[in-house]
C-alpha positions, 0 to 999 in steps of 0.5 A: 712985561707983566709979572702976572696973569691979570685973568685972576683977578678977572670976574668970570674967573672969580664965578668960575671959581664959585662953579668949582665950588659949587661943582664939589659940592653937588658931586660929593652929595651925589656920591654920598646920596648914590653910595648911600642908597647902593646905586649901580650909578655910583660909579657914574659920578665918580668922574664928576666928582674927581673933576671937581675935585681937580677943579677945585685945588687947582682954583680954589685950594692951592692959592688958599693954601699957598699963595696966588702963585700956586693959582693955576693960572698964575702957574700957568702964566710962568710956566709959559701959558696964558689963559684968557678968562674966557678960555677958564670957562671954556675949557671947564665947562665943556665937562660939566656938558658931557658927564651928565651924558654918561647918567643916560647909560646903563653901567653894565653897558659897552658904550657906558665902558667905552665913554668912561675909558676915554673921559678917564683918559683925558683925565690921566693925560692931563694928571700927566701935564701936570705931574708931568711939569711938577717934576720937570720944574720941581715943585708944587703943580697946582692938580698934582694932588688930585692926579696922583690920587684921584686921575690914576685910580680912576683910569685902573677902574675904567680900565676894569671896567673895559675889561669887564665888558670884555673892550678888547685889549687894542679897543682899550689902548685905542680909546686912551690915545683918542682919550689924550689926544683930546686933552692935549688938542685942547691946550694946544687950541689954547696955546694958538688961540 
C-alpha cells in the first residue's frame, strides 16, 4: 500500500494549481476594479475571490508553507479520501462556470440574493467540513484559514442580503440546507466513484 497520493504529481493537478493562481490574481484585480469604481457588482465578485483564495490555500500556499504533507490531496488521502486528478478538475472547475452567472443578475434583486445565499451556503458547508476535520484531527486542514475568515463572513453577508431583499427566514433556512446538501452530495459522489 502506498503512503502518499500519486495524484499529487499529476500534470492535471499541476494545471489546476496554475488555474487557481490565475483565478486568484484575476479575482483580486476584478474586486479592486469594482471597488475603485464603486460598482454595485462588487458583492457579485466576492464569492469568486473567496473561492479562489480557498483553492489557493488548499493547493498552493499550504504545501508551499508546510510541505507536500499539507497539500489538500495528500491531506485528504491521509484522511481516507483518495481524490483522482479528474475529480480535482471536475469539482474545482464547476464553480468557475456557475459563479459568473451571478453577473447576469442585478445585485438588488431577490433572485440574486437567493443564488448568492445558496452559493454561500455551499461554501460554508465546505468550510465547516474543513473546520470540523481539523478539530477532530487536532491538525491543520488545508483550507481552514479561508474557511474561518472568508467563508463564514460571506455567509453572514448573504443572510443580510437575503433579509434586506425580504426573503423570509424559512426560505433562508431552506436555501442554507440545500446548499449544504449540494456540498455533501459532491463529497459523496467523489467517495463512490
